[in-house]
Structure formats: structure tokens, C-alpha cells
PDB file of N, CA, C and O in Angstrom:
ATOM      1  N   MET A   1      95.590-217.205  -8.067  1.00  0.00           N
ATOM      2  CA  MET A   1      94.645-218.434  -8.898  1.00  0.00           C
ATOM      3  C   MET A   1      93.759-218.747  -7.316  1.00  0.00           C
ATOM      4  O   MET A   1      93.997-219.769  -6.673  1.00  0.00           O
ATOM      5  N   ALA A   2      92.894-217.863  -6.919  1.00  0.00           N
ATOM      6  CA  ALA A   2      92.340-218.324  -5.675  1.00  0.00           C
ATOM      7  C   ALA A   2      91.068-218.682  -5.643  1.00  0.00           C
ATOM      8  O   ALA A   2      90.157-217.855  -5.615  1.00  0.00           O
ATOM      9  N   ASP A   3      90.881-220.012  -5.644  1.00  0.00           N
ATOM     10  CA  ASP A   3      89.417-220.747  -5.928  1.00  0.00           C
ATOM     11  C   ASP A   3      89.008-220.642  -7.131  1.00  0.00           C
ATOM     12  O   ASP A   3      87.789-220.621  -7.300  1.00  0.00           O
ATOM     13  N   GLU A   4      89.579-220.580  -7.877  1.00  0.00           N
ATOM     14  CA  GLU A   4      88.969-220.666  -9.921  1.00  0.00           C
ATOM     15  C   GLU A   4      88.668-222.375  -9.539  1.00  0.00           C
ATOM     16  O   GLU A   4      89.269-223.392  -9.192  1.00  0.00           O
ATOM     17  N   LYS A   5      87.275-221.869  -9.879  1.00  0.00           N
ATOM     18  CA  LYS A   5      86.729-223.255 -10.467  1.00  0.00           C
ATOM     19  C   LYS A   5      86.476-224.049 -12.007  1.00  0.00           C
ATOM     20  O   LYS A   5      85.690-223.607 -12.845  1.00  0.00           O
ATOM     21  N   LYS A   6      87.371-225.408 -12.212  1.00  0.00           N
ATOM     22  CA  LYS A   6      87.150-225.964 -13.018  1.00  0.00           C
ATOM     23  C   LYS A   6      86.526-226.389 -13.501  1.00  0.00           C
ATOM     24  O   LYS A   6      85.910-227.273 -12.906  1.00  0.00           O
ATOM     25  N   GLU A   7      86.108-226.072 -15.211  1.00  0.00           N
ATOM     26  CA  GLU A   7      84.909-227.433 -15.614  1.00  0.00           C
ATOM     27  C   GLU A   7      85.194-228.348 -15.383  1.00  0.00           C
ATOM     28  O   GLU A   7      86.379-228.668 -15.290  1.00  0.00           O
ATOM     29  N   TRP A   8      83.945-229.357 -15.147  1.00  0.00           N
ATOM     30  CA  TRP A   8      83.844-230.790 -15.160  1.00  0.00           C
ATOM     31  C   TRP A   8      84.380-231.115 -16.467  1.00  0.00           C
ATOM     32  O   TRP A   8      84.064-230.291 -17.324  1.00  0.00           O
ATOM     33  N   VAL A   9      85.107-232.086 -16.871  1.00  0.00           N
ATOM     34  CA  VAL A   9      84.849-233.093 -17.706  1.00  0.00           C
ATOM     35  C   VAL A   9      85.341-234.642 -17.837  1.00  0.00           C
ATOM     36  O   VAL A   9      86.323-235.347 -17.606  1.00  0.00           O
ATOM     37  N   GLU A  10      84.367-234.692 -18.221  1.00  0.00           N
ATOM     38  CA  GLU A  10      83.838-236.284 -18.486  1.00  0.00           C
ATOM     39  C   GLU A  10      85.118-237.248 -18.575  1.00  0.00           C
ATOM     40  O   GLU A  10      85.756-237.216 -19.627  1.00  0.00           O
ATOM     41  N   PRO A  11      85.542-238.112 -17.536  1.00  0.00           N
ATOM     42  CA  PRO A  11      86.853-239.187 -17.860  1.00  0.00           C
ATOM     43  C   PRO A  11      86.441-239.938 -19.170  1.00  0.00           C
ATOM     44  O   PRO A  11      85.286-240.087 -19.569  1.00  0.00           O
ATOM     45  N   ALA A  12      87.483-240.344 -19.715  1.00  0.00           N
ATOM     46  CA  ALA A  12      87.205-241.537 -20.525  1.00  0.00           C
ATOM     47  C   ALA A  12      86.567-242.687 -20.170  1.00  0.00           C
ATOM     48  O   ALA A  12      86.736-243.017 -18.996  1.00  0.00           O
ATOM     49  N   GLU A  13      85.832-243.446 -20.891  1.00  0.00           N
ATOM     50  CA  GLU A  13      85.737-244.778 -20.298  1.00  0.00           C
ATOM     51  C   GLU A  13      87.021-245.789 -20.561  1.00  0.00           C
ATOM     52  O   GLU A  13      87.760-245.799 -21.545  1.00  0.00           O
ATOM     53  N   ASP A  14      87.058-246.499 -19.582  1.00  0.00           N
ATOM     54  CA  ASP A  14      87.745-247.411 -19.277  1.00  0.00           C
ATOM     55  C   ASP A  14      87.762-249.022 -19.451  1.00  0.00           C
ATOM     56  O   ASP A  14      87.653-249.922 -18.619  1.00  0.00           O
ATOM     57  N   ALA A  15      87.938-249.033 -20.845  1.00  0.00           N
ATOM     58  CA  ALA A  15      87.940-250.597 -21.062  1.00  0.00           C
ATOM     59  C   ALA A  15      88.264-252.045 -20.485  1.00  0.00           C
ATOM     60  O   ALA A  15      87.711-253.127 -20.680  1.00  0.00           O
ATOM     61  N   ALA A  16      89.306-251.696 -19.743  1.00  0.00           N
ATOM     62  CA  ALA A  16      90.019-252.689 -19.118  1.00  0.00           C
ATOM     63  C   ALA A  16      89.387-252.622 -17.332  1.00  0.00           C
ATOM     64  O   ALA A  16      89.285-253.439 -16.417  1.00  0.00           O
ATOM     65  N   THR A  17      89.137-251.450 -17.487  1.00  0.00           N
ATOM     66  CA  THR A  17      88.181-251.338 -15.663  1.00  0.00           C
ATOM     67  C   THR A  17      86.915-252.630 -16.104  1.00  0.00           C
ATOM     68  O   THR A  17      86.774-253.720 -15.551  1.00  0.00           O
ATOM     69  N   HIS A  18      86.027-252.003 -17.391  1.00  0.00           N
ATOM     70  CA  HIS A  18      85.289-253.242 -17.345  1.00  0.00           C
ATOM     71  C   HIS A  18      85.570-254.336 -17.540  1.00  0.00           C
ATOM     72  O   HIS A  18      84.889-255.064 -16.818  1.00  0.00           O
ATOM     73  N   GLU A  19      86.410-255.015 -18.316  1.00  0.00           N
ATOM     74  CA  GLU A  19      86.307-256.180 -18.450  1.00  0.00           C
ATOM     75  C   GLU A  19      87.333-256.844 -17.142  1.00  0.00           C
ATOM     76  O   GLU A  19      87.351-258.056 -16.925  1.00  0.00           O
ATOM     77  N   LYS A  20      87.813-256.269 -16.672  1.00  0.00           N
ATOM     78  CA  LYS A  20      88.146-256.492 -14.893  1.00  0.00           C
ATOM     79  C   LYS A  20      86.516-256.740 -14.157  1.00  0.00           C
ATOM     80  O   LYS A  20      86.171-257.847 -13.743  1.00  0.00           O
ATOM     81  N   ILE A  21      85.772-255.717 -14.099  1.00  0.00           N
ATOM     82  CA  ILE A  21      84.710-256.257 -12.855  1.00  0.00           C
ATOM     83  C   ILE A  21      83.661-257.568 -14.069  1.00  0.00           C
ATOM     84  O   ILE A  21      82.925-258.443 -13.612  1.00  0.00           O
ATOM     85  N   LYS A  22      83.850-257.381 -15.242  1.00  0.00           N
ATOM     86  CA  LYS A  22      83.093-258.824 -15.813  1.00  0.00           C
ATOM     87  C   LYS A  22      83.666-260.182 -15.453  1.00  0.00           C
ATOM     88  O   LYS A  22      83.063-261.232 -15.231  1.00  0.00           O
ATOM     89  N   ALA A  23      85.167-259.884 -15.444  1.00  0.00           N
ATOM     90  CA  ALA A  23      86.012-261.292 -14.921  1.00  0.00           C
ATOM     91  C   ALA A  23      85.753-261.934 -13.717  1.00  0.00           C
ATOM     92  O   ALA A  23      85.627-263.154 -13.609  1.00  0.00           O
ATOM     93  N   LEU A  24      85.665-261.076 -12.748  1.00  0.00           N
ATOM     94  CA  LEU A  24      85.416-260.747 -11.323  1.00  0.00           C
ATOM     95  C   LEU A  24      84.162-261.407 -11.097  1.00  0.00           C
ATOM     96  O   LEU A  24      84.119-262.436 -10.421  1.00  0.00           O
ATOM     97  N   LEU A  25      82.955-260.803 -11.702  1.00  0.00           N
ATOM     98  CA  LEU A  25      81.869-261.294 -11.038  1.00  0.00           C
ATOM     99  C   LEU A  25      81.239-262.921 -12.182  1.00  0.00           C
ATOM    100  O   LEU A  25      80.192-263.570 -12.170  1.00  0.00           O
ATOM    101  N   THR A  26      82.556-263.018 -13.047  1.00  0.00           N
ATOM    102  CA  THR A  26      82.200-264.482 -13.711  1.00  0.00           C
ATOM    103  C   THR A  26      82.996-265.136 -12.737  1.00  0.00           C
ATOM    104  O   THR A  26      82.295-266.035 -12.272  1.00  0.00           O
ATOM    105  N   GLU A  27      84.182-265.134 -12.163  1.00  0.00           N
ATOM    106  CA  GLU A  27      84.540-265.836 -11.137  1.00  0.00           C
ATOM    107  C   GLU A  27      83.906-265.940 -10.160  1.00  0.00           C
ATOM    108  O   GLU A  27      84.070-267.027  -9.606  1.00  0.00           O
ATOM    109  N   LYS A  28      83.337-265.382  -9.757  1.00  0.00           N
ATOM    110  CA  LYS A  28      82.829-265.608  -8.520  1.00  0.00           C
ATOM    111  C   LYS A  28      81.047-266.291  -8.534  1.00  0.00           C
ATOM    112  O   LYS A  28      80.109-266.456  -7.754  1.00  0.00           O
ATOM    113  N   GLY A  29      81.406-266.515 -10.002  1.00  0.00           N
ATOM    114  CA  GLY A  29      79.779-266.992 -10.384  1.00  0.00           C
ATOM    115  C   GLY A  29      78.762-266.284 -10.003  1.00  0.00           C
ATOM    116  O   GLY A  29      77.871-266.909  -9.427  1.00  0.00           O
ATOM    117  N   VAL A  30      78.585-264.842 -10.194  1.00  0.00           N
ATOM    118  CA  VAL A  30      77.514-263.780 -10.276  1.00  0.00           C
ATOM    119  C   VAL A  30      76.967-263.707 -11.566  1.00  0.00           C
ATOM    120  O   VAL A  30      77.699-263.409 -12.510  1.00  0.00           O
ATOM    121  N   GLU A  31      75.433-264.006 -11.777  1.00  0.00           N
ATOM    122  CA  GLU A  31      74.870-263.949 -12.808  1.00  0.00           C
ATOM    123  C   GLU A  31      74.854-262.636 -13.441  1.00  0.00           C
ATOM    124  O   GLU A  31      74.453-261.783 -12.650  1.00  0.00           O
ATOM    125  N   PHE A  32      75.149-262.179 -14.585  1.00  0.00           N
ATOM    126  CA  PHE A  32      74.908-261.102 -15.100  1.00  0.00           C
ATOM    127  C   PHE A  32      74.750-260.868 -16.820  1.00  0.00           C
ATOM    128  O   PHE A  32      75.148-261.711 -17.624  1.00  0.00           O
ATOM    129  N   LYS A  33      74.114-259.605 -17.209  1.00  0.00           N
ATOM    130  CA  LYS A  33      73.380-259.371 -18.340  1.00  0.00           C
ATOM    131  C   LYS A  33      74.677-258.269 -18.385  1.00  0.00           C
ATOM    132  O   LYS A  33      75.248-258.098 -17.308  1.00  0.00           O
ATOM    133  N   VAL A  34      75.215-257.455 -19.648  1.00  0.00           N
ATOM    134  CA  VAL A  34      75.855-256.681 -20.438  1.00  0.00           C
ATOM    135  C   VAL A  34      74.645-255.878 -21.165  1.00  0.00           C
ATOM    136  O   VAL A  34      73.995-256.540 -21.974  1.00  0.00           O
ATOM    137  N   THR A  35      74.422-255.071 -21.045  1.00  0.00           N
ATOM    138  CA  THR A  35      73.291-254.202 -21.772  1.00  0.00           C
ATOM    139  C   THR A  35      73.739-252.772 -22.634  1.00  0.00           C
ATOM    140  O   THR A  35      73.479-251.758 -21.984  1.00  0.00           O
ATOM    141  N   GLU A  36      74.125-252.613 -23.463  1.00  0.00           N
ATOM    142  CA  GLU A  36      74.489-251.277 -24.128  1.00  0.00           C
ATOM    143  C   GLU A  36      73.436-250.776 -25.071  1.00  0.00           C
ATOM    144  O   GLU A  36      72.838-251.377 -25.964  1.00  0.00           O
ATOM    145  N   HIS A  37      73.312-248.987 -24.482  1.00  0.00           N
ATOM    146  CA  HIS A  37      72.369-248.457 -25.232  1.00  0.00           C
ATOM    147  C   HIS A  37      72.770-247.005 -25.114  1.00  0.00           C
ATOM    148  O   HIS A  37      73.812-246.591 -24.608  1.00  0.00           O
ATOM    149  N   GLU A  38      71.841-246.320 -25.629  1.00  0.00           N
ATOM    150  CA  GLU A  38      72.427-244.882 -25.641  1.00  0.00           C
ATOM    151  C   GLU A  38      72.194-243.723 -24.338  1.00  0.00           C
ATOM    152  O   GLU A  38      71.151-243.605 -23.695  1.00  0.00           O
ATOM    153  N   PRO A  39      73.147-243.116 -24.193  1.00  0.00           N
ATOM    154  CA  PRO A  39      73.106-242.603 -22.607  1.00  0.00           C
ATOM    155  C   PRO A  39      71.615-241.922 -22.633  1.00  0.00           C
ATOM    156  O   PRO A  39      70.944-241.387 -23.515  1.00  0.00           O
ATOM    157  N   VAL A  40      71.423-242.195 -21.255  1.00  0.00           N
ATOM    158  CA  VAL A  40      69.599-241.946 -20.542  1.00  0.00           C
ATOM    159  C   VAL A  40      70.159-240.474 -19.719  1.00  0.00           C
ATOM    160  O   VAL A  40      71.308-240.051 -19.592  1.00  0.00           O
ATOM    161  N   ARG A  41      68.956-239.957 -19.273  1.00  0.00           N
ATOM    162  CA  ARG A  41      69.133-238.900 -18.439  1.00  0.00           C
ATOM    163  C   ARG A  41      68.184-239.442 -16.660  1.00  0.00           C
ATOM    164  O   ARG A  41      68.578-239.361 -15.497  1.00  0.00           O
ATOM    165  N   THR A  42      67.120-239.861 -17.146  1.00  0.00           N
ATOM    166  CA  THR A  42      66.287-240.307 -16.309  1.00  0.00           C
ATOM    167  C   THR A  42      66.265-241.619 -15.808  1.00  0.00           C
ATOM    168  O   THR A  42      66.821-242.509 -16.452  1.00  0.00           O
ATOM    169  N   CYS A  43      65.733-241.844 -14.814  1.00  0.00           N
ATOM    170  CA  CYS A  43      65.634-243.467 -14.378  1.00  0.00           C
ATOM    171  C   CYS A  43      64.394-244.317 -15.362  1.00  0.00           C
ATOM    172  O   CYS A  43      64.444-245.410 -15.926  1.00  0.00           O
ATOM    173  N   GLU A  44      63.486-243.457 -15.290  1.00  0.00           N
ATOM    174  CA  GLU A  44      62.201-243.576 -16.567  1.00  0.00           C
ATOM    175  C   GLU A  44      63.056-243.989 -17.431  1.00  0.00           C
ATOM    176  O   GLU A  44      63.411-245.150 -17.232  1.00  0.00           O
ATOM    177  N   GLU A  45      63.442-243.564 -18.165  1.00  0.00           N
ATOM    178  CA  GLU A  45      64.236-243.567 -19.257  1.00  0.00           C
ATOM    179  C   GLU A  45      65.007-244.994 -19.518  1.00  0.00           C
ATOM    180  O   GLU A  45      64.801-245.847 -20.381  1.00  0.00           O
ATOM    181  N   ALA A  46      65.980-244.939 -18.444  1.00  0.00           N
ATOM    182  CA  ALA A  46      66.947-246.432 -18.462  1.00  0.00           C
ATOM    183  C   ALA A  46      65.598-247.403 -18.143  1.00  0.00           C
ATOM    184  O   ALA A  46      65.206-248.056 -19.110  1.00  0.00           O
ATOM    185  N   ALA A  47      65.305-247.464 -17.646  1.00  0.00           N
ATOM    186  CA  ALA A  47      63.959-248.476 -17.084  1.00  0.00           C
ATOM    187  C   ALA A  47      63.169-249.111 -18.916  1.00  0.00           C
ATOM    188  O   ALA A  47      62.961-250.246 -19.344  1.00  0.00           O
ATOM    189  N   THR A  48      63.001-248.090 -19.368  1.00  0.00           N
ATOM    190  CA  THR A  48      62.470-247.942 -20.616  1.00  0.00           C
ATOM    191  C   THR A  48      63.092-248.868 -21.224  1.00  0.00           C
ATOM    192  O   THR A  48      62.698-250.030 -21.312  1.00  0.00           O
ATOM    193  N   VAL A  49      64.353-248.311 -21.796  1.00  0.00           N
ATOM    194  CA  VAL A  49      65.445-248.674 -22.672  1.00  0.00           C
ATOM    195  C   VAL A  49      66.081-249.965 -22.655  1.00  0.00           C
ATOM    196  O   VAL A  49      66.753-250.466 -23.556  1.00  0.00           O
ATOM    197  N   ARG A  50      65.655-250.680 -20.980  1.00  0.00           N
ATOM    198  CA  ARG A  50      66.283-251.851 -20.859  1.00  0.00           C
ATOM    199  C   ARG A  50      65.248-252.806 -20.792  1.00  0.00           C
ATOM    200  O   ARG A  50      65.672-253.960 -20.736  1.00  0.00           O
ATOM    201  N   GLY A  51      63.635-252.646 -20.777  1.00  0.00           N
ATOM    202  CA  GLY A  51      62.556-253.004 -21.338  1.00  0.00           C
ATOM    203  C   GLY A  51      62.401-253.334 -19.816  1.00  0.00           C
ATOM    204  O   GLY A  51      61.576-254.233 -19.979  1.00  0.00           O
ATOM    205  N   VAL A  52      62.561-253.289 -18.531  1.00  0.00           N
ATOM    206  CA  VAL A  52      62.007-253.427 -17.595  1.00  0.00           C
ATOM    207  C   VAL A  52      61.170-252.711 -16.313  1.00  0.00           C
ATOM    208  O   VAL A  52      61.313-251.492 -16.401  1.00  0.00           O
ATOM    209  N   SER A  53      60.679-252.934 -15.625  1.00  0.00           N
ATOM    210  CA  SER A  53      59.602-251.992 -14.541  1.00  0.00           C
ATOM    211  C   SER A  53      60.948-250.563 -13.694  1.00  0.00           C
ATOM    212  O   SER A  53      62.160-250.545 -13.475  1.00  0.00           O
ATOM    213  N   LEU A  54      60.114-249.871 -13.544  1.00  0.00           N
ATOM    214  CA  LEU A  54      61.308-248.800 -13.215  1.00  0.00           C
ATOM    215  C   LEU A  54      61.690-249.318 -11.624  1.00  0.00           C
ATOM    216  O   LEU A  54      62.813-249.040 -11.203  1.00  0.00           O
ATOM    217  N   ASP A  55      60.734-250.078 -10.748  1.00  0.00           N
ATOM    218  CA  ASP A  55      60.897-250.651  -9.271  1.00  0.00           C
ATOM    219  C   ASP A  55      61.879-251.659  -9.694  1.00  0.00           C
ATOM    220  O   ASP A  55      62.145-252.412  -8.757  1.00  0.00           O
ATOM    221  N   SER A  56      62.616-251.984 -10.955  1.00  0.00           N
ATOM    222  CA  SER A  56      63.800-252.956 -10.886  1.00  0.00           C
ATOM    223  C   SER A  56      65.057-252.092 -10.846  1.00  0.00           C
ATOM    224  O   SER A  56      66.157-252.644 -10.872  1.00  0.00           O
ATOM    225  N   GLY A  57      64.958-250.868 -10.788  1.00  0.00           N
ATOM    226  CA  GLY A  57      66.195-250.297 -11.282  1.00  0.00           C
ATOM    227  C   GLY A  57      66.559-249.239  -9.659  1.00  0.00           C
ATOM    228  O   GLY A  57      65.789-249.213  -8.699  1.00  0.00           O
ATOM    229  N   ALA A  58      67.682-248.588  -9.722  1.00  0.00           N
ATOM    230  CA  ALA A  58      68.093-248.134  -8.676  1.00  0.00           C
ATOM    231  C   ALA A  58      68.487-246.481  -9.065  1.00  0.00           C
ATOM    232  O   ALA A  58      68.836-246.058 -10.167  1.00  0.00           O
ATOM    233  N   LYS A  59      68.352-245.891  -8.090  1.00  0.00           N
ATOM    234  CA  LYS A  59      69.212-244.355  -8.509  1.00  0.00           C
ATOM    235  C   LYS A  59      69.998-243.981  -7.045  1.00  0.00           C
ATOM    236  O   LYS A  59      69.538-244.029  -5.904  1.00  0.00           O
ATOM    237  N   ALA A  60      71.450-243.563  -7.542  1.00  0.00           N
ATOM    238  CA  ALA A  60      72.173-243.520  -6.499  1.00  0.00           C
ATOM    239  C   ALA A  60      72.568-242.153  -6.480  1.00  0.00           C
ATOM    240  O   ALA A  60      72.979-241.708  -7.551  1.00  0.00           O
ATOM    241  N   MET A  61      72.524-241.143  -5.183  1.00  0.00           N
ATOM    242  CA  MET A  61      73.024-240.070  -5.391  1.00  0.00           C
ATOM    243  C   MET A  61      74.004-240.064  -4.481  1.00  0.00           C
ATOM    244  O   MET A  61      73.965-240.936  -3.612  1.00  0.00           O
ATOM    245  N   LEU A  62      75.284-238.915  -4.477  1.00  0.00           N
ATOM    246  CA  LEU A  62      76.210-238.413  -3.519  1.00  0.00           C
ATOM    247  C   LEU A  62      75.463-237.004  -2.833  1.00  0.00           C
ATOM    248  O   LEU A  62      74.686-236.223  -3.384  1.00  0.00           O
ATOM    249  N   LEU A  63      75.900-236.988  -1.685  1.00  0.00           N
ATOM    250  CA  LEU A  63      75.241-236.330  -0.773  1.00  0.00           C
ATOM    251  C   LEU A  63      76.307-235.485   0.062  1.00  0.00           C
ATOM    252  O   LEU A  63      77.442-235.939   0.214  1.00  0.00           O
ATOM    253  N   LYS A  64      76.015-234.511   0.490  1.00  0.00           N
ATOM    254  CA  LYS A  64      77.493-233.653   1.191  1.00  0.00           C
ATOM    255  C   LYS A  64      76.328-233.179   2.156  1.00  0.00           C
ATOM    256  O   LYS A  64      75.140-232.856   2.139  1.00  0.00           O
ATOM    257  N   ASP A  65      77.632-233.371   3.182  1.00  0.00           N
ATOM    258  CA  ASP A  65      76.669-233.191   4.322  1.00  0.00           C
ATOM    259  C   ASP A  65      77.393-231.728   4.802  1.00  0.00           C
ATOM    260  O   ASP A  65      78.559-231.428   5.057  1.00  0.00           O
ATOM    261  N   SER A  66      76.046-230.929   4.796  1.00  0.00           N
ATOM    262  CA  SER A  66      76.247-229.293   5.002  1.00  0.00           C
ATOM    263  C   SER A  66      76.175-228.659   6.527  1.00  0.00           C
ATOM    264  O   SER A  66      76.495-227.561   6.984  1.00  0.00           O
ATOM    265  N   GLY A  67      75.570-229.937   7.143  1.00  0.00           N
ATOM    266  CA  GLY A  67      75.430-229.073   8.198  1.00  0.00           C
ATOM    267  C   GLY A  67      76.750-228.469   9.308  1.00  0.00           C
ATOM    268  O   GLY A  67      77.970-228.621   9.240  1.00  0.00           O
ATOM    269  N   LYS A  68      75.841-227.703  10.363  1.00  0.00           N
ATOM    270  CA  LYS A  68      76.908-227.272  11.208  1.00  0.00           C
ATOM    271  C   LYS A  68      77.264-228.463  12.035  1.00  0.00           C
ATOM    272  O   LYS A  68      78.402-228.695  12.445  1.00  0.00           O
ATOM    273  N   LYS A  69      76.361-229.094  12.220  1.00  0.00           N
ATOM    274  CA  LYS A  69      77.116-230.374  13.333  1.00  0.00           C
ATOM    275  C   LYS A  69      77.106-231.708  12.145  1.00  0.00           C
ATOM    276  O   LYS A  69      76.056-232.340  12.029  1.00  0.00           O
ATOM    277  N   PRO A  70      78.325-232.094  11.279  1.00  0.00           N
ATOM    278  CA  PRO A  70      78.430-233.441  10.694  1.00  0.00           C
ATOM    279  C   PRO A  70      77.436-234.827  11.820  1.00  0.00           C
ATOM    280  O   PRO A  70      77.372-235.051  13.028  1.00  0.00           O
ATOM    281  N   ALA A  71      76.865-235.407  10.662  1.00  0.00           N
ATOM    282  CA  ALA A  71      76.169-236.237  10.956  1.00  0.00           C
ATOM    283  C   ALA A  71      77.176-237.570  11.395  1.00  0.00           C
ATOM    284  O   ALA A  71      76.716-238.545  11.989  1.00  0.00           O
ATOM    285  N   ARG A  72      78.671-237.443  10.989  1.00  0.00           N
ATOM    286  CA  ARG A  72      79.395-237.886  11.267  1.00  0.00           C
ATOM    287  C   ARG A  72      80.820-237.596  11.409  1.00  0.00           C
ATOM    288  O   ARG A  72      81.311-237.392  10.299  1.00  0.00           O
ATOM    289  N   GLU A  73      81.929-237.472  12.654  1.00  0.00           N
ATOM    290  CA  GLU A  73      82.728-236.400  12.322  1.00  0.00           C
ATOM    291  C   GLU A  73      84.109-237.231  11.651  1.00  0.00           C
ATOM    292  O   GLU A  73      84.768-238.194  12.043  1.00  0.00           O
ATOM    293  N   GLY A  74      84.192-236.210  10.262  1.00  0.00           N
ATOM    294  CA  GLY A  74      85.693-236.548   9.494  1.00  0.00           C
ATOM    295  C   GLY A  74      84.588-237.300   8.050  1.00  0.00           C
ATOM    296  O   GLY A  74      85.197-237.738   7.074  1.00  0.00           O
ATOM    297  N   VAL A  75      83.827-237.337   8.056  1.00  0.00           N
ATOM    298  CA  VAL A  75      82.748-237.750   6.833  1.00  0.00           C
ATOM    299  C   VAL A  75      82.107-236.633   6.195  1.00  0.00           C
ATOM    300  O   VAL A  75      81.223-236.005   6.778  1.00  0.00           O
ATOM    301  N   GLU A  76      82.473-236.360   5.100  1.00  0.00           N
ATOM    302  CA  GLU A  76      81.704-234.896   4.830  1.00  0.00           C
ATOM    303  C   GLU A  76      80.618-235.153   3.064  1.00  0.00           C
ATOM    304  O   GLU A  76      79.981-234.338   2.397  1.00  0.00           O
ATOM    305  N   TYR A  77      80.853-236.547   2.888  1.00  0.00           N
ATOM    306  CA  TYR A  77      80.122-236.971   1.602  1.00  0.00           C
ATOM    307  C   TYR A  77      79.499-238.568   1.878  1.00  0.00           C
ATOM    308  O   TYR A  77      80.203-239.517   2.223  1.00  0.00           O
ATOM    309  N   TYR A  78      78.069-238.622   1.650  1.00  0.00           N
ATOM    310  CA  TYR A  78      77.393-239.852   1.764  1.00  0.00           C
ATOM    311  C   TYR A  78      77.578-240.485   0.498  1.00  0.00           C
ATOM    312  O   TYR A  78      77.875-239.789  -0.472  1.00  0.00           O
ATOM    313  N   LEU A  79      77.418-241.901   0.373  1.00  0.00           N
ATOM    314  CA  LEU A  79      76.605-242.099  -1.053  1.00  0.00           C
ATOM    315  C   LEU A  79      75.074-242.521  -0.886  1.00  0.00           C
ATOM    316  O   LEU A  79      74.994-243.622  -0.340  1.00  0.00           O
ATOM    317  N   ALA A  80      73.826-241.954  -1.205  1.00  0.00           N
ATOM    318  CA  ALA A  80      72.168-242.931  -0.861  1.00  0.00           C
ATOM    319  C   ALA A  80      72.192-243.671  -1.841  1.00  0.00           C
ATOM    320  O   ALA A  80      72.768-243.192  -2.817  1.00  0.00           O
ATOM    321  N   ILE A  81      71.589-245.127  -2.003  1.00  0.00           N
ATOM    322  CA  ILE A  81      70.833-245.589  -3.170  1.00  0.00           C
ATOM    323  C   ILE A  81      69.407-245.839  -2.888  1.00  0.00           C
ATOM    324  O   ILE A  81      69.242-245.763  -1.671  1.00  0.00           O
ATOM    325  N   MET A  82      68.744-246.001  -3.263  1.00  0.00           N
ATOM    326  CA  MET A  82      67.391-246.071  -3.332  1.00  0.00           C
ATOM    327  C   MET A  82      66.593-246.543  -4.532  1.00  0.00           C
ATOM    328  O   MET A  82      67.187-246.731  -5.594  1.00  0.00           O
ATOM    329  N   SER A  83      65.303-246.743  -4.435  1.00  0.00           N
ATOM    330  CA  SER A  83      64.190-247.229  -5.565  1.00  0.00           C
ATOM    331  C   SER A  83      64.524-246.460  -6.440  1.00  0.00           C
ATOM    332  O   SER A  83      65.145-245.500  -5.984  1.00  0.00           O
ATOM    333  N   ALA A  84      64.313-246.441  -8.132  1.00  0.00           N
ATOM    334  CA  ALA A  84      64.304-245.662  -8.997  1.00  0.00           C
ATOM    335  C   ALA A  84      63.143-244.957  -9.025  1.00  0.00           C
ATOM    336  O   ALA A  84      62.918-243.872  -9.562  1.00  0.00           O
ATOM    337  N   SER A  85      62.138-245.950  -8.152  1.00  0.00           N
ATOM    338  CA  SER A  85      60.688-245.541  -8.654  1.00  0.00           C
ATOM    339  C   SER A  85      60.119-244.774  -7.614  1.00  0.00           C
ATOM    340  O   SER A  85      58.923-244.490  -7.551  1.00  0.00           O
ATOM    341  N   LYS A  86      61.409-244.279  -6.397  1.00  0.00           N
ATOM    342  CA  LYS A  86      60.755-243.274  -5.282  1.00  0.00           C
ATOM    343  C   LYS A  86      61.406-241.843  -6.143  1.00  0.00           C
ATOM    344  O   LYS A  86      62.071-241.808  -7.179  1.00  0.00           O
ATOM    345  N   ARG A  87      61.038-240.996  -5.474  1.00  0.00           N
ATOM    346  CA  ARG A  87      61.414-239.643  -5.282  1.00  0.00           C
ATOM    347  C   ARG A  87      62.275-239.292  -4.219  1.00  0.00           C
ATOM    348  O   ARG A  87      61.825-239.745  -3.166  1.00  0.00           O
ATOM    349  N   PHE A  88      63.514-238.564  -4.036  1.00  0.00           N
ATOM    350  CA  PHE A  88      64.177-238.253  -3.132  1.00  0.00           C
ATOM    351  C   PHE A  88      63.954-236.472  -3.256  1.00  0.00           C
ATOM    352  O   PHE A  88      63.831-235.755  -4.248  1.00  0.00           O
ATOM    353  N   SER A  89      63.963-236.233  -2.145  1.00  0.00           N
ATOM    354  CA  SER A  89      63.649-234.693  -1.350  1.00  0.00           C
ATOM    355  C   SER A  89      64.676-234.504  -0.267  1.00  0.00           C
ATOM    356  O   SER A  89      64.747-235.240   0.717  1.00  0.00           O
ATOM    357  N   SER A  90      65.421-233.542  -0.484  1.00  0.00           N
ATOM    358  CA  SER A  90      66.559-232.832  -0.210  1.00  0.00           C
ATOM    359  C   SER A  90      66.103-232.422   1.214  1.00  0.00           C
ATOM    360  O   SER A  90      66.939-232.650   2.088  1.00  0.00           O
ATOM    361  N   LYS A  91      64.916-231.850   1.620  1.00  0.00           N
ATOM    362  CA  LYS A  91      64.338-231.312   3.367  1.00  0.00           C
ATOM    363  C   LYS A  91      64.710-232.179   4.149  1.00  0.00           C
ATOM    364  O   LYS A  91      64.464-232.074   5.351  1.00  0.00           O
TER     365      LYS A  91
END
């Protein structure tokens, strides 16, 4: 079994984790609102469903450092977060 690629399986949602996050936010006095909606594929769709401007959202991307000389030794992946209204170029 050399380097077999396994098919991605979406993990099941964990209601207990969701409740823990809400409890922590409440305990810390953080104001928040839970919005439930159908799954969306783009930032534009998400903003429309939430009834807000695209500028109010963020997009998160997991980036892999594939350069010959890593930006930081021992760090292979980075989480980049930017305004949903901006475009990302991998170049």
C-alpha cells in the first residue's frame, strides 16, 4: 500500500463542540449571533444569506509552504485570513 490517497470524508458536525463555543463566548461576555442557513460555496453567497456586505466577512485559506527554503523552519502550513471582499492570488 504505497502512498494510496484516501477519499476525503466530511466529518460529522459535533453539537457538543458548538455548545461549548457558545458557552465560552457567553461566559466571556462576547456578543454574538448564531445564524443558520443552507451551505454556501462563496463569500458572496454567504454575505447574501446573512444580509450583510461582503466587507463584513472574512475568508480563511490553509496554505502549504512548498518552497525550497521554508519561510519558517519546521512550519509547513499557514492559515491566512483576509477580507472576503478581496481576491487572493497564489502568485
